[in-house]
C-alpha positions as CSV (number, residue, x, y, z in Angstrom):
1,M,74.9,32.1,57.9
2,N,77.3,34.9,58.9
3,A,79.2,33.7,62.0
4,S,79.6,37.5,63.2
5,V,75.6,37.8,63.7
6,P,74.5,36.2,66.7
7,P,71.3,34.1,66.4
8,P,68.0,35.5,67.2
9,T,68.0,33.5,70.5
10,A,71.4,35.0,71.8
11,R,70.3,38.8,70.8
12,D,69.5,41.3,73.9
13,V,66.2,43.0,72.4
14,L,65.3,46.2,74.3
15,S,61.7,47.7,74.6
16,P,61.6,51.4,73.8
17,S,60.8,52.0,77.6
18,S,63.9,49.8,78.6
19,L,66.0,51.7,76.0
20,N,64.9,55.2,77.4
21,R,65.7,54.2,80.9
22,L,68.9,52.8,79.9
23,V,70.0,56.0,78.2
24,R,68.4,58.0,81.3
25,G,70.6,56.3,83.6
26,L,73.5,56.8,81.4
27,L,73.0,60.5,81.2
28,E,72.5,60.9,84.9
29,D,75.5,58.8,85.8
30,A,77.7,60.7,83.2
31,M,76.9,64.3,83.7
32,A,76.6,66.2,87.0
33,L,75.0,69.5,87.6
34,L,76.0,71.8,84.8
35,W,75.7,75.7,84.6
36,V,73.9,76.6,81.2
37,E,73.1,79.9,79.8
38,G,70.4,80.7,77.0
39,E,67.2,82.5,76.1
40,L,63.9,81.5,77.5
41,S,61.1,80.6,75.0
42,N,57.7,78.9,75.4
43,L,57.6,79.6,79.0
44,A,54.5,77.9,80.9
45,R,53.5,78.1,84.5
46,P,50.5,75.7,85.2
47,A,48.6,75.8,88.4
48,S,50.7,72.8,89.9
49,G,53.6,75.5,90.3
50,H,56.0,73.9,87.8
51,V,57.6,75.9,85.3
52,Y,58.3,74.5,81.9
53,F,60.3,76.4,79.1
54,T,62.6,75.8,76.3
55,L,66.3,77.1,76.6
56,K,67.7,77.9,73.4
57,D,70.4,79.8,71.2
58,A,70.9,80.4,67.6
59,Q,71.8,77.1,66.8
60,A,69.8,74.7,69.2
61,Q,67.5,74.5,72.0
62,V,66.7,72.0,74.8
63,R,63.6,71.5,77.2
64,C,63.5,72.2,80.8
65,A,61.7,71.9,83.7
66,M,61.9,73.7,87.2
67,F,59.6,72.1,89.7
68,R,57.5,73.8,92.3
69,P,59.9,73.6,95.3
70,R,62.6,75.2,93.2
71,S,60.5,77.5,91.3
72,Q,59.3,79.2,94.8
73,T,62.8,80.4,95.2
74,L,62.9,82.5,92.4
75,R,63.9,86.1,92.9
76,F,62.4,87.3,89.7
77,V,59.6,86.6,87.4
78,P,61.1,84.9,84.1
79,G,59.6,85.8,80.9
80,D,60.1,84.6,77.2
81,G,63.0,86.3,75.7
82,Q,64.8,86.7,78.8
83,R,68.5,85.4,79.0
84,V,68.9,83.3,82.1
85,L,71.7,81.3,83.8
86,L,70.8,77.9,85.0
87,R,72.0,75.2,87.2
88,A,70.7,72.1,86.0
89,R,71.0,68.2,85.7
90,V,70.6,66.2,82.5
91,T,67.9,63.6,82.3
92,L,65.5,61.9,79.8
93,Y,61.6,62.2,80.0
94,E,61.3,58.4,79.3
95,P,57.6,58.6,77.9
96,R,58.5,60.6,75.0
97,G,62.2,59.9,74.7
98,D,63.0,63.5,75.0
99,Y,65.9,64.6,77.0
100,Q,65.7,67.6,79.1
101,L,67.2,69.9,82.0
102,I,65.7,69.4,85.5
103,V,66.6,73.1,86.8
104,E,67.8,73.5,90.3
105,H,68.5,77.2,90.2
106,M,67.8,80.1,87.8
107,E,69.1,83.5,87.8
108,D,68.8,86.6,85.4
109,A,72.2,86.4,83.2
110,G,72.9,90.0,83.9
111,A,72.7,89.2,87.6
112,G,74.7,86.1,87.2
113,A,77.4,88.1,85.6
114,L,77.4,90.4,88.6
115,A,77.3,87.5,91.0
116,R,80.2,85.9,89.6
117,A,82.1,89.2,89.6
118,L,81.4,89.6,93.2
119,E,82.3,86.0,94.2
120,E,85.6,86.7,92.4
121,L,86.1,89.8,94.4
122,K,85.2,88.0,97.7
123,A,87.7,85.2,96.8
124,R,90.6,87.8,96.0
125,L,89.8,89.6,99.4
126,A,89.7,86.6,101.4
127,A,93.1,85.5,99.9
128,E,94.5,88.7,101.4
129,G,93.3,87.9,104.7
130,L,90.7,90.8,104.9
131,F,88.0,88.2,106.0
132,D,90.0,86.3,108.7
133,A,88.3,85.8,112.0
134,A,91.4,86.6,113.9
135,R,91.4,90.1,112.7
136,R,87.8,90.7,114.4
137,R,88.0,92.7,117.6
138,A,85.6,92.6,120.6
139,L,83.1,95.5,120.9
140,P,83.4,97.7,123.8
141,A,81.0,96.8,126.6
142,Y,79.9,100.3,127.3
143,P,80.5,102.6,124.4
144,R,80.6,106.4,125.2
145,R,80.1,107.5,121.7
146,I,79.0,105.7,118.6
147,G,79.3,107.0,115.1
148,V,76.4,105.9,112.6
149,I,77.3,106.0,108.9
150,T,74.2,105.8,106.9
151,S,71.5,108.1,105.1
152,A,70.2,110.8,107.0
153,S,66.8,110.5,105.6
154,G,66.5,106.6,105.9
155,A,64.6,104.5,107.9
156,A,67.8,102.9,109.4
157,I,69.0,105.8,111.5
158,R,65.5,106.3,113.0
159,D,65.3,102.5,113.9
160,V,68.9,102.8,115.4
161,L,68.1,106.0,117.4
162,N,64.9,104.6,119.0
163,V,66.3,101.3,120.0
164,L,69.7,103.2,121.6
165,R,67.3,105.7,123.4
166,R,65.4,102.8,124.8
167,R,68.2,100.6,125.6
168,F,70.9,103.0,127.0
169,A,70.0,106.9,126.8
170,L,73.7,107.5,128.2
171,V,75.5,106.7,125.0
172,E,76.3,109.7,122.6
173,V,75.3,108.9,118.9
174,E,76.6,110.9,116.0
175,L,75.3,110.6,112.5
176,L,77.8,110.6,109.7
177,P,75.7,111.2,106.8
178,V,76.6,109.5,103.4
179,P,74.5,108.2,100.4
180,V,73.9,104.6,100.6
181,Q,73.3,103.7,96.8
182,G,74.1,105.4,93.6
183,K,77.4,105.8,91.7
184,E,78.7,108.4,94.5
185,A,77.9,106.1,97.5
186,P,81.0,103.9,97.2
187,A,83.6,106.6,97.4
188,A,81.4,108.7,99.9
189,I,81.1,105.8,102.4
190,A,84.9,105.0,102.2
191,A,85.8,108.6,102.8
192,M,83.5,108.7,105.9
193,L,85.0,105.7,107.2
194,Q,88.6,106.9,106.8
195,R,87.6,110.2,108.5
196,A,85.6,108.8,111.3
197,C,88.8,106.5,112.2
198,R,91.3,109.3,112.1
199,S,89.0,111.4,114.2
200,G,89.5,109.2,117.3
201,R,85.9,110.5,118.8
202,Y,84.4,107.2,118.5
203,D,84.3,103.7,120.4
204,V,82.5,102.0,117.6
205,L,81.0,102.7,114.3
206,L,77.6,101.3,112.9
207,L,77.8,101.1,108.9
208,T,73.9,100.4,108.0
209,R,71.1,100.8,105.7
210,G,67.6,99.4,105.1
211,G,66.5,96.7,102.8
212,G,66.5,97.0,99.2
213,A,67.3,95.2,95.8
214,N,70.6,93.7,95.1
215,E,71.4,96.7,93.0
216,D,70.5,99.0,96.0
217,L,73.1,97.2,98.1
218,A,75.9,97.3,95.2
219,A,77.8,100.1,97.3
220,F,78.5,97.8,100.3
221,N,80.0,95.2,97.8
222,D,82.5,97.8,96.4
223,E,86.1,97.0,97.0
224,A,87.1,100.4,98.4
225,V,84.4,100.2,101.1
226,V,85.2,96.8,102.1
227,R,88.9,97.8,102.4
228,G,88.1,100.9,104.2
229,V,85.9,98.7,106.9
230,A,89.1,96.2,107.1
231,A,91.5,99.2,107.5
232,C,89.5,100.8,110.2
233,T,91.2,101.1,113.7
234,V,87.9,101.3,115.4
235,P,85.8,98.4,115.7
236,V,83.0,98.3,112.9
237,V,79.5,96.7,113.1
238,T,77.6,96.4,109.8
239,A,73.8,96.0,109.3
240,V,73.0,96.1,105.6
241,G,69.6,95.2,104.3
242,H,67.4,92.5,105.6
243,E,68.3,89.4,107.6
244,I,69.0,87.4,104.4
245,D,70.9,89.8,102.7
246,F,74.8,89.6,103.0
247,T,77.4,92.1,101.4
248,L,81.1,92.1,101.3
249,V,81.4,94.5,104.3
250,D,79.9,92.0,106.4
251,F,82.9,89.6,106.0
252,A,85.4,92.4,106.9
253,A,83.5,94.0,109.8
254,D,84.1,93.0,113.3
255,L,80.5,92.0,113.9
256,R,77.5,91.7,111.4
257,A,74.0,92.4,112.6
258,P,70.9,91.3,110.6
259,T,69.0,94.4,110.9
260,P,69.8,98.2,112.1
261,S,67.7,97.6,115.0
262,A,69.4,94.3,116.0
263,A,72.8,96.1,115.6
264,A,71.6,98.9,118.1
265,E,70.7,96.2,120.6
266,L,74.1,94.5,120.1
267,L,76.1,97.8,120.6
268,V,74.8,98.8,123.9
269,P,73.6,97.2,127.1
270,D,70.0,97.0,128.3
271,A,69.7,99.8,130.8
272,A,67.0,97.8,132.5
273,L,69.0,94.9,132.8
274,L,71.9,97.1,134.1
275,R,69.7,98.8,136.7
276,T,68.6,95.3,138.0
277,R,72.2,94.2,138.3
278,L,73.4,97.4,139.8
279,T,70.6,96.9,142.6
280,R,71.5,93.3,143.2
281,L,75.2,94.3,143.3
282,R,74.4,97.1,145.8
283,A,72.5,94.6,147.8
284,Q,75.5,92.3,147.8
285,L,77.8,95.0,148.6
286,Q,75.7,96.2,151.4
287,H,75.5,92.6,152.8
288,R,79.2,92.2,152.5
289,A,79.9,95.4,154.0
290,A,77.8,94.5,156.9
291,Q,79.4,91.3,157.3
292,A,82.9,93.1,157.2
293,L,81.8,95.4,159.8
294,Q,80.6,92.8,162.0
295,Q,83.9,90.7,161.6
296,L,85.8,94.0,162.4
297,A,83.8,94.9,165.3
298,Q,84.5,91.1,166.6
299,R,88.1,91.5,166.0
300,L,88.1,95.0,167.6
301,D,86.5,93.4,170.9
302,A,89.1,90.6,170.7
303,W,91.8,93.1,170.5
304,Q,90.3,95.3,173.5
305,A,90.3,92.2,175.6
306,R,93.9,91.5,174.6
307,L,95.1,94.9,175.4
308,H,93.2,95.0,178.7
309,N,94.9,91.7,179.5
310,Q,98.4,93.1,178.7
311,H,97.7,96.4,180.5
312,P,100.8,97.0,183.1
313,A,98.4,97.4,185.8
314,Q,97.0,93.9,185.1
315,R,100.3,92.5,184.6
316,L,101.3,93.9,187.8
317,A,98.3,92.7,189.7
318,R,98.9,89.1,188.3
319,A,102.6,89.2,189.2
320,R,101.8,90.5,192.7
321,E,99.3,87.6,193.1
322,R,102.0,85.2,191.7
323,L,104.6,86.6,194.3
324,Q,102.2,86.1,197.3
325,S,101.5,82.6,196.4
326,L,105.0,81.9,196.0
327,H,105.7,83.4,199.3
328,A,102.9,81.7,200.9
329,R,104.4,78.2,199.5
330,L,107.9,79.2,200.6
331,R,106.7,79.9,204.3
332,A,104.8,76.6,204.1
333,L,107.9,74.7,202.9
334,L,110.6,76.5,205.0
335,P,110.2,74.7,208.6
336,A,109.9,71.2,206.6
337,R,113.3,72.0,204.8
338,L,114.9,73.2,208.2
339,A,113.9,70.1,209.9
340,L,115.3,67.9,207.2
341,L,118.5,69.9,206.9
342,R,118.9,69.5,210.9
343,A,118.4,65.7,210.5
344,R,121.1,65.5,207.8
345,A,123.6,67.4,210.0
346,Q,123.1,65.3,212.9
347,Q,123.6,62.3,210.7
348,L,126.8,63.7,209.4
349,R,128.0,64.6,212.9
350,G,127.5,61.2,213.8
351,H,129.5,60.0,210.9
352,L,132.4,62.2,211.6
353,H,132.6,61.4,215.2
354,G,134.2,57.9,214.3
355,V,136.6,59.2,212.0
356,T,139.3,61.7,213.4
357,L,140.9,64.2,211.4
358,R,144.6,62.8,212.3
359,N,143.7,59.4,210.9
360,R,142.6,61.2,207.7
361,L,145.9,63.1,207.5
362,D,148.3,60.1,208.0
363,T,146.4,58.4,205.2
364,A,146.8,61.3,203.1
365,R,150.4,61.6,203.7
366,A,151.2,57.9,203.0
367,R,149.3,58.3,199.6
368,L,151.2,61.3,198.7
369,A,154.7,59.6,199.3
370,A,153.6,56.7,197.2
371,L,152.7,58.8,194.4
372,Q,155.9,60.9,194.5
373,A,157.9,57.7,194.4
374,R,156.0,56.6,191.5
375,Q,156.5,59.9,189.6
376,Q,160.2,59.8,190.3
377,Q,160.6,56.5,189.0
378,A,158.6,57.2,186.0
379,L,160.8,60.4,185.3
380,R,164.0,58.6,185.4
381,T,162.7,55.9,182.9
382,L,161.7,58.5,180.5
383,L,165.0,60.4,180.9
384,R,166.9,57.3,180.0
385,Q,164.8,56.7,177.0
386,R,165.3,60.2,175.7
387,Q,169.2,60.1,176.1
388,A,169.2,56.8,174.3
389,Q,167.0,58.3,171.4
390,L,169.4,61.3,171.3
391,E,172.5,59.4,171.0
392,A,171.0,57.2,168.1
393,L,170.3,60.6,166.2
394,R,173.6,62.2,167.0
395,R,175.3,59.1,165.5
396,A,173.1,59.3,162.5
397,L,173.8,62.8,161.9
398,H,177.7,62.4,162.3
399,A,177.5,59.7,159.8
400,V,176.1,62.1,156.9
401,S,177.9,65.4,158.1
402,P,180.3,66.8,155.7
403,L,182.9,67.2,159.1
404,A,183.0,63.3,159.2
405,T,184.2,63.2,155.4
406,L,186.8,65.8,156.2
407,G,188.0,63.8,159.2
408,R,189.0,61.0,156.6
409,G,191.4,63.4,154.9
410,Y,189.4,65.2,152.6
411,A,189.2,68.9,152.2
412,I,186.7,71.4,150.6
413,V,188.2,74.3,148.5
414,F,186.5,77.8,148.4
415,D,187.2,80.7,145.9
416,A,187.4,84.3,147.4
417,E,183.8,84.6,147.0
418,G,182.9,81.7,149.1
419,G,181.9,79.5,146.0
420,I,183.0,75.8,146.1
421,V,185.8,75.0,143.6
422,R,184.6,71.7,141.7
423,T,187.1,71.2,139.0
424,A,191.2,72.0,138.5
425,R,190.3,73.9,135.4
426,T,188.3,76.5,137.4
427,P,191.2,78.5,139.3
428,Q,193.7,80.7,137.6
429,P,197.4,81.2,138.3
430,G,198.0,83.4,141.3
431,Q,194.4,83.0,142.6
432,A,193.7,83.2,146.3
433,L,191.6,80.0,147.6
434,R,190.9,78.6,150.9
435,A,190.8,75.0,151.8
436,R,188.6,73.7,154.9
437,L,190.1,70.6,156.8
438,A,188.8,68.6,159.6
439,D,190.5,70.9,162.3
440,G,190.3,74.3,160.4
441,D,191.0,76.3,157.1
442,I,194.3,77.1,155.2
443,S,194.9,79.7,152.4
444,L,196.2,78.8,149.0
445,I,197.8,80.4,146.1
446,V,197.3,78.8,142.8
447,A,200.8,78.2,141.2
448,P,201.4,78.1,137.5
449,D,202.9,74.9,136.0
450,A,205.7,74.9,133.3
451,R,203.2,75.6,130.6
452,G,202.0,78.4,132.4
453,K,198.6,76.8,133.5
454,A,197.1,76.6,137.0
455,R,198.2,73.6,139.1
């Protein structure tokens, strides 16, 4: 027996159902959702709501199934021979062993190309920052004039005017007519946006149209229109199509409304609510004004009372009353004070009676003589101290005096200008000098020596 072939007991034997289940798991694990494009054939739509068909090209075909929850989202009616774009996952139908695609999304291939181009444009404009939330501006709370860029014959302008008239009739509305679909629509809308922004007439602009197919809304996905909305210096509100419709101008606008009527409601306040609020504010203002007047009246009464109390006549009256009160107190205290002073004087008179003036004078003289003697003694002592200090200073000064040096036989020699001659080489023969000795000055003449030098 060949050793490379396992014995029958060691082999893994699969049934067809096990094999199909294994292959299905491998397919679903290995392949995620895919985009597949091809032509429809053998399309069937049974009562269950599921859609079964074959997707083919010139060389091959594959079975496909789109179950009811997904098929109900189709925005077109598929038919044989139609070229479609599918987003599907690969699986295996185990009972027959057929691999197939379970379709999650289907769109017309032509529409799919447009959608891809639209996504590419959206990504490019977003990369330039045209859709940044930071660029969006707040709408004016009470706009005075609104410019509506839309078709003059469409239902959108009627809906907008009806809502604005009902909510806030004071606002001015100007229709800026443009075609909203067709080849000429993008250029006309972009030009109207630029003209409206330059005019400076409008507080806010509304770019709107009613619902329609994707082809009808193409003008609002045009790059020139999107850039015109982003470049506008006036806040722009967009309301294009139905609530489920989104166009590129919605991302560039300052605000996107789901419908034209909803946009009109967002643009202006509700007059009824404003009236209610104004009524409430008026009542609050009247109440606060009444309170303020009451407080002012109370303050005025207080100021009048203070002014009355500070009036000169009132102050004089209070001063007069106080003076009278003090006068009465003085009259009441004066007799008692006089009696006290009389008693004190009598006491002092008795004290002075025992001490005569002569005794006091003798005592004062003796005390003055003692003080004079002490003062003279202190002056003599101080004088002797100062004389001793002066003699010490004189001796110290004499010790460092140049005159003391001269007394020991030295002399100081000066030239004619009074400068001190410090060396024998300085004088010239015949030059007059002056020598200072301890007891006076003598004049000198420098005599030449045998060599003609001064000496």
